[in-house]
N, C-alpha and C positions, 0 to 999 in steps of 0.2 A: 449414680444409678447402680443398684445391685447387679451382680453378675447374672443372677437368675433372671432378672428382668431383661437384661441385654439379650440373653439367649432366647427368651420368649419372643422378643421383638424380631430377632433374626429368623427364628422359625416361622413367625407370622409373615415375614417378607418372602421367605422361600416358598411358602405354601400359597401365597397370593400371586398366582401366575397371570391374573388378569391385567395387572399393571406391568406391562412389558417394557415400559420406559424407565423402570427403576432397577438399579443394580446395587449389589452390596458385596463388600469384602471386609473381613474382620480378623483381628489378631490380638489375642489376650483381651484387654478391656477396651480396645480402640476399634471403632467401626467407621467405615467410610461408605456413605450412601450417595449414589449419583443418580440424578434424575435428568432424563433427556426430554425436553419440552414438557416441563411440569405443568399440571393442570389443577383444577379445583379439587379433584379427588386426592391428589397428592398432598395438597394443603390440609385437607381433612385428616388424612392419615398422619401427617406430621403433628397436627394439633392434638390428636388423640393419643399419640404414643410418646411424644417428646415434650419436655417442658421448655418450649420456645416462646419468646415474647410475641404477642399477636401482631405487633408492628413489623417484626422481622418476617413473620409468615406472610403478611400482606405484601411486603416488598419482594418476596421470593419469586412471585410470578408476574410482577409488574416491570415492564421494560424501563430501564434507566439510561438516560443519555450520558450522564456523568458518573464516574466511579464514586463509591461511597463506603465509609467505614463508620459503623455505629456500635457502641458498647451498651449492652443491656445488662440487667442484673444476673441473668442466667445464661447469656450467650453473646456472641459477637457476630454481627452481620456485615458482610463485605460484598461490594459489587465491583468487579474488575472487568476490563475489556481487553481482549486478546486480539492482536492483529491477525486476521485470517485473509486468505487470498481467494478471490473469485476468478477461476480459470477462464470462464466464458467472457466476462467483462474486463479481465486483465487488470484488476485493481484490488487494493486492500480494503477490507471493511472490518468494523469492530464486532467481535463476537463476545457477547455479554456472558459472564460467569458469576452467578450468585452463590455466595458461600455462607454457611452458618456453622459456627464453631461452638461446640458445647464441651462439657467436661470430658465426655467419653466419645463424642461423635464429630465427624466432619461430614457435613451435608452440602452437596453441590448440585446446582441446577443450571442448565443451559439450553437455549433454543437451537443454536447451530451446533453441528457436529465439530468437536475439537479433537483432531486426530491425536495430538500428543497426550491429551487427558485420557482418551480411550485406551491408548497404548500403555500408559502407566497403570491404569486400572486393570487391564488384562494381564499385565506382567505380575501384578500383586496377587491376582487370583490364581495364577499358575505356579508362582514361586514362593515357597515358604521363606527362603532366604531373603528375598526382597521385602516380604512382609515384616520379617524380623528387623531389617535395616531401616525401613521407613515408618513402621507402626509400633515401635517398641516403647516410645516415650510418652508422647501426648498428641492430641489432634493438632496443636499449634505447630509441632515439629513436622507432622504430615503435611500441613498446609504450606510450610516452608518449602518442602520438596516439590509440591505441586506447582507453586509459583516459580520456583527455580527452573523447573523443566519447561514451563510455558515461556519464561523470559529467554532462556537459552535457545529455544526454538526460533526466536526472532533473528538470530545471527545468520543462519542459512538463507533466510529470506532477503536479508540485506546483501549477502554475498551474491545472490541471484540478481539483485538490482545492479550491483557493480559489474557483473558479467554482461548484463544487457547494455550498460553504458559503454563498455569496451567495444561491443559489437556496433553500437551506434556511432562511436567515434571512428571506427574503421570505415563504416559506410559513408560518414560525412566527408571524409577525405578521399573517397573513391568515386566522387561525382554523383552521389545519391542524395543530395541535399533536400530535394523536394519530397522524397519519400520519408526522410527522417523527421520532417516537421510533425507528422502524426505520431511517430514513435517516441519522440521527445515529449510530446504532450501526454502520452500514456504514462511515461515514467514520472513526469511531474505530478500527475494526478495520484499515482501510486504513492509517491513520497509524501504528498500533502495528507492523504488519508492515513498513512502510517504515523506521521507526526501527530495528527489529531487524536489518534488512538493511544499512542505511547506516552505522550507528555503528562497527562493527568495521573497516570499510574504511580508516579513517584510520591504523590501526596498520600496515597493509600499505604505505601510502605513506610513512610515517615509516621503516619498515624499508628501503625502497628508497633513501631519502636518506642513511641511515646505513650502507648496505652498502658495504664496501670490496672491490670486485671489478673486474677488468679488463673485465667484461661490462657494467658501468655506468660509462660515462665521466664524468669530473668535470663536464664542461660541461652534462650533462643533469640534474644534481642540482637546480639552481634551478628547472627545469621541473616536477620532481616536487614540490618545495616549493610551487609555485604550485597544483598539484592538491590539496595539503592545504588551501590557502585556499579552493578551490572546494568541497571537502568541508565545510569550516566554514560556508560560505554556505548550502549545502544544509541542513545541520543547523539553522542558525538559522531558515531559512524553515520547516522542518518543525516546529520548536518553536513558531513563531508560529501555524502552522495548528493544532497541538495545543491551544494555549491558547484559540484562537478556538473550536474545537470544544467544549472543556469549558465555556466561557462560554455558548455557544449551548445546550448540553445543560441547564445550570442554568436558563437563561431559559425554555426550553421546558418543563422540569419544573415551574417556578414557575407559568407560565401554565396548564398542564394541571391543576395542583393547585388553582389559583384557580377555574378553570372547574368542576372537580369539586365544590369547596366551595360554589360558587353553586348548583349543581344540588341538592346535598344540603340546602342551606338552604331552597330552594323546597319540596322534598319534606317537610322537617321542619315548615315552617309549615303546609303543606296538611294534614298529619297532625294537627297540634295544633289546627287550626281544626275539623277534622272530628270529633275525639275527643269533645267535649261533645255534639255532635249524635248521635253513635253511641250514647253512654250513654243519652241521652234516648229514642232510638228503642227501645233494648233494654228500658228500663223500661216503655214502652208495650206491649211485646210480652209482658209477664207475664200469667199467667192471673188477671186481676182486672178489676174494673170500670174502664174507661178514662174519665177525665174528658172530657166533651163527646163521649162515644162515640155518643150518640143524637142529638146536635145535627146539623142538616142541613149546617152548615159546619164540622163537627168536624175534618175533614182539613185544611182551610186554616188553622184555628186552630192546630193542632199544627205545621204548616209555618211559620207566622209565629213561633211560640215558638222553634223551632229556628233560624230566621233571626236572631232577636234574640240568641240565645245565641252564634251565630257572630260577629255584629257586635260583641258585648261582648268576645269573645276577641280579635278583631282590634284593637279599641281599646286593650285592655290591653297587647297586644304593642307597639303603637305608642307608648303612654305610657312603657313601659320601654325603648324604643329597641332592641327585639329584631328588628324588621324596618324 
C-alpha cells in the first residue's frame, strides 16, 4: 500500500470521531489499529479501506470458542484467547482477541477490555522510542511483541494463585478446614478455566512458525518458537498449581473427615454411657412399687446405682480399647 494511501487512511481515522472504539498508532509504514467491541460499521470501514479477505472480515466480529489461524492471499487472520480474571466471581475467563495481519497493518479487535493490550497501545502512542522498537520492521514483528506481552502477563496471575494456595495451606492446618472447602473449590475452578484457555494457544503459535507467507518473515519465526517455550513454561507452572490444589484438597478432606469422626466418636460414647442409665430410669418409671421408694434417701440411692452403671460401662469400654 503506498505511503500516501496510508496517510490518507490515518487522516480519515483521526477525523472520524464518531467511532470512539477505534484507536490508531503508526510509525513509518506500519500501522496498528485497535477496535474495542467492533461492530458492523467497523467491518464496513475495514472493507472499504483495506484489502482484507471477506471471510476474515466476517470472522472479525464473530465470537469464536476455539483459537484459529488462517492464511489468505492478502492477509492472515488469527483468533487467540487471553486468560482474564473476573474479580467479582473470582475466576478466569477467556478474552477473545481477533487479529488481522496485512503487509502494512496490524488490526486487532476485542470485546473485553485487555489491560496489557491497552497499556502497550498507550505506551506506543506516547513514546517514539517504543514505536521505533516495536514498529520498525513488520506487522508480524509487532504481533510478536503483542503476543509476548500478553503471555508474560499470565505469570503474575499464576503467582497470585500460588500465594492463594499458601494462604489456604496455612488455614487448613490452623483448624479452618470447613471454611477452606469453598476456597479450594474456587481455586480449582480458576485453574480449570485457565487451563481451558491456555492449552489451545500453543497450536496457534505452532501454526505461525509453520506458515509460509510473505507476511511472516523468516527471521521472526525463531521468536514465535520462543513463545511456544513460554507457553510450555506457563503450562508446567499451571500443572504444578493443579497438583498442589488437588493435594491440598485431599489433605483438607482428610482432616475434615478425621475431625468429624472424632466428633461422632464422642457423641457415640456419650450415648452408649447414657443408654444403661436411661433404661434404668425407664424401669423405675413403671407403674409398680419402686425399690427404696419410701426410703428417705431413695433418690440418692438410685442416683448412686445409675452412677455405678455408667462407671461400669466406661470401664468396659476402656478395657476393650473402644475409647
